[in-house]
N, C-alpha and C positions, 0 to 999 in steps of 0.2 A: 429412448426417444431424445433427440437433440433439443436443447433450449436455445439454439441459435436464432430462432424466429419468435421467441416468446413475447417480445415487445414489438413485433411487427405492427406498423400503423401508429406507433407512438412518435410524436414529433417534438424534438428537443432543440431549443435555441441555447447555444453554449456561448455565453459571454465571458467565460472564465479563461484564465491563462496560468502558466507555470505548471503546477502538478496536481494539487488536491482536486480542483474542479475538473481539469481535463481527465484525470484518472476516473472520476465518477462518470463522466459522459462517455468515455471509452468503454466502460463496462456496459452502459446502456446500449451503445452501438453494437457491441459484441453480441448482445441479446436481441438484436434485430431492430432497435429504434433508429429512426432517421435523425441524425445529429448534424445540425448546421453550426459549424464553428465560425463565429463572427470575429474577424480579425482586423486590425488596423491596416489600412492600405500601405503598401511598400515595406513595412517592417514586420507586421504580424505579431504573433505570440512571442514574448521575450525569449522563450527557450529555443526558437528557431536558430538563434545566434549562439547558443551555448555549446560550441564545439571548439576544437575537434574532439572526437572524430565526426566526419560528415557522411551522409548518404549522398554521393555525388560530389560536385564541387561546392566549396563554401558559398559561392554566389547563389546557389539554389535555396539557401536558407533552410536546410533540412539536416539539423544536427541529429546525432544518435539519440540525444536526450529527448528532443521533440518527437522523434519517431516512436519512442517507447510508450507514449501516453496519448496519442492522437489517431490511432488506428481506426479505420472504418468511418471516418467523418467526412463531411463536405466543407471545404474552406470557402467562406464568403467574405469578401473585403468590403466593409462599411465603416465609415467614420461617423459614429453616432454622436460625436462632439459637435457635429454640424447639424442644424435643424432638419435638413433633408434626410440625413442618416438616422436621426432619432425617430423621425416620422416613419421611415421604413420599418424599424424595429417595432414600433407601436402597431403598425398594420400587420406585421408578421405574428405578433402575439395573439391576434384574433384567431389565428389558425394553428396555434401551437398548444401542446399539452404541458410542456415543462420549459422553464427557463432556469439556467444555472449561472450564477455570477459570483465573483470573489473580489469585488471592489471594497474599499473602505466603507464603513458604516455611513450611509447617507450619500455616498459618492455618485450614485446614479440618479438621485432625486433632481439634480440640476438639469438633467436631460429628459425628465418626465418618464424615467424608466425604473422607478422604484416600485415596490410591490403595491402600494396603495394606488398608484396611477394605473398600473397595468392590470391589476385585478378588477378595476372598474371597467376596463375594456373587455376583459374575459374572466368572469368570476370562476371559471373552471380551471384557471391557470395554477399549476404547481410551481411555485417560485422558491428556488433553493439558494440561500445566501450563505457563502462560506467565508468566514473572516478569522482573524487570529484570536479574538477574544469575545466574540458574540455581539449581538445588536444592542446590548445594554450593559450597564455596570461601569465602574470607574475607569476601566481601561478599554472600553469599547472602541474608542477612536484610534487606538494604536495599531500600527501595521504588524502583521504576524508572519514570521518566517519559521520554517521547520526547525532549524537549529536553535533558535531562540526559545521556541516552545518546548523542545526536548530539554533545554536547560531549566526553564521556569517550571515546567510541568513535572519535574522529578525524575525523568528518565535518565538523564546524565548522572544523577547522584547514585544510581544503581548499576550503571554501565561503565565498565572499565576495570582495570586491575586494582587490587587492594592497595591502599595507601602505603602499607609497610613493605611492598614488593617493588622491584625495579619497574619503572614505567607506570607506577600507580597514579591514579587520578581520574577525574571524570572524563568520559568520552561520549561523543555523539555516535549514533549508529552509522554504518557505512552507506545506508540508503536513507532517504527522507521518509522515515517510517511514519511519522505523525501525519504528513501530507497524504501518504498512501492509505493509512487507516481512515483518515477523514473522508477520502474519496470513497472508500468502501461503505462507511456509515451513510454518506450522502446518497449513494446509489440505492442502498437498502431503504432509506427513508423515502426516496422518490417513488420506489415501487410500492411501498406501503401506502403512500399518498394516492397513487393511482387506484389502488384497491378501494381505499376509503372514498375516493371521488365517485367510483362506480356505484357506491351505495348511497351517497349523499348528494351527488351532483355539484359539490363545492370543491374548489381548490384550496390551497393552504400555503402559508409562508413557512418554510423550513429554515430555522435559524441554527446554523451549525458552526461551532467554533473549534479551531485547532486545539486550544487549551482544554476545552471540555473533553474532546476526544482523548487527548493525552492523559488527562487525569483518569478517565474511565478505563483506559487500556493498561493502567498500572495493575489491575486485576488482583492477583494474590498478594502482590507486594503492598497494595493499599489495604487489603484485609489484614495483613500481618500487623500493620500499624493500628488500624481502627479497632481491631478486636484484641490483638495481643499487646498493643502499646510498643511494639518494636519499631524503631526507625531503621528501615533496611539500609544496609551498607553495600558498597561495591565488593563483589567477591569474584571478579573475573568471570570465568565460565561456570563457576560453581552455583548450584541451586541453593536458595536459602532454606528450603524445607526438606530436601532429600539428599542423602549421602549413601554411596558415592554417585554423584551425578555431575560430572565435570570433565574437562580435558585432563587426561593423564598421559604420562610419557613412557613410551617403551624404549627399547635399546636404540632405535634409529629415528623414531618420529613420534609425535603425539597423536592421540586419537581421542574421540569422544566416548566416554563410558556413561551410560544412562540407566543405572539400576533403579527400578521403580518400586520394588517391594522386597520383602524379606526373603521370599522364595528365590527371586533372582539373585539376591546377595549370596545366599547359600550356594547356588550354582556357580557364581563367580568365584567364591572362596575356594571351592573344590578345583576348578580349572586352573586357578592361580597356584594351587599346591598348598593352600593354607586353610584347610577345613576347620582349624581351631578358631578362626576368626568369628564364625557365627556361634561358637560356643562361649566366646568371651562376652561377659555381661556388658562391656563397653560398646560392643558392636552387634549384639543379638537382636536389637530392634532398630527401626529407623530413628526413633526419638533419641536412643542412646548414641547412634552413629552421628547424628547432628551435633550432639553435645561433645563428642570426642572426634570431631571431624579431622583436625590436623594430625592427630596420632594415627588414625586409620589411613589417611591419604599417604602419609609418609611410608607406612608399611606396604601399601598397595604399589607405590612407585618403586620401592626397593625390589619387590617381586617382579614387576613388569620389565625392569631394566635388563633382565637376563635374556630376553628374546625380542626379535623385531616386531613391529606393530602388526604386520600381516599374520604372524603366528597367533597373536592374541585376538585379532579380529575374526579369524577362522574359528578359533576355539570358542569365542563368545557366540558366534553364529550357531555352532553345533549345540551349544548348551542353552540356547534361547535367551541369552543375555544381550540386551540392546547395546550395540557399540558400532560406531561408524568411523570411517576415515574422515579427515578434515580436508575437503576438496577446495581447490581454487575455482574461479568461475570457468576457466577453460575446461577443467576436468568435469565440472557439472554439465556443461553443454554437450559432452559426449558420453555422459553416464548412460549405460544401457537401459536403466529403468526410466530415466528422463526421456530418452528417445522413444522407448516403447510406449510411453504414455502420450506421445504426440505433442509435447510441450515446445519443442523446437521444430519449426516448420518454415517452408518458403512462404513469403508474403509478396504478393504481386503489386507492382506499381502501375500507374496509369500508362506509362510509356512502354509497357510490355516486359520490362526487366523485373527481377525479383531479388530478394535477399532473405537471409535467415533471421527469424525473430522468435521471441518467446510468446506463445499463444495464451489466451485466456484459459485457465484450468477448468472452467465450467463448460466451455463450448469446444475448445481445441479446434477452431475452424481451420480447415485445411486450405481454404481459398480466401483467407482474410485479405481485405483491401488495405493497402499501406496508408500511412498518414498522408494527407493531401498536400499538393503543392499550394503555395500561397495564392489564394484567389482563384483557384482552378475551377471552382463551381459557382462563381458569382453570377455569371450570365444565366446559367440554367436555373439556379435557385430563384433569381429575380423574375425570370419568365414564369416559373411555377407560381410565385406569389401573385403576379399579375392575373394569372388564370383564376386563382382563388377569389380574387376581388371581383371577378366577373360572374362567378357562380351565384 
């Protein structure tokens, strides 16, 4: 059974922009919620201008960046810095279930659009605030950007090549992963709040900070420090707790080797022609392999350099040893498994044209509606609001 209509009937006012908030509200739209994206007249969400590349001409204000995180929404242009616009939002809140915003702490209070003001109008409102550092604390007033949070939240300290190797040093990830994870946490929290509201009849203020999410998503690396006292270091593609679990180089190209247990290591040693590895006390257990990481990796790469990557990938597949090629984005988009799973599909635009895009892995909606043109739904949405006021 599809989940594409799981949130049918849920009404969301999206006052957020850039990525974390829009990613959350796109997930809600993918699951069937009605999402009104409130945008500034004429300019809209900042990311509409973040091109090239563009979907259509630059004048259409539809960058590829904007398209990736605003699927399935309705665009309504309202200037709520003006009293009339703020009044419209306040009236809308009476008929909404959820409001998502990512302004600086206290930024919406000047317009009467803060949680205290709006919850007084609609006690059932679920109000999700996404900020860099949270609603309180010494740095609550600071603006938060993904790259800055990756740096401050520890991610860059463990991402990148080792300092003693060429190109070593801290690196941010190639996508705004903290924003994306915050969007996932926000969508999850909103759905939990909807369930709680069904039981209590009360809404809630969700205070979600990028820094909080970044610290939480350190996962095993945080545990390595808190439990073991280890301060994790950059190790390139290598895993801090498992060996061999990293990029290795064959005769013609590198590939990813992900040996997860001793049985897989024994199988890999055999196919590599070195059954003596798993009899060596330095390599017989994962703990020993972690301790003697560099010695083992050197021996592995000496063995692998005798044949091309395709040979080793096929041998690993036959032996049940996890190993994969390292694909670029173009290769990913035509990967047979990716295509079979329906992740790349045509997305329709309001003008009747379509384009390829990556779909939600939960719903894989084959008829997904593209991100909206700026203000395309303003007239219809305001007409709907007027009807609600008369009911």
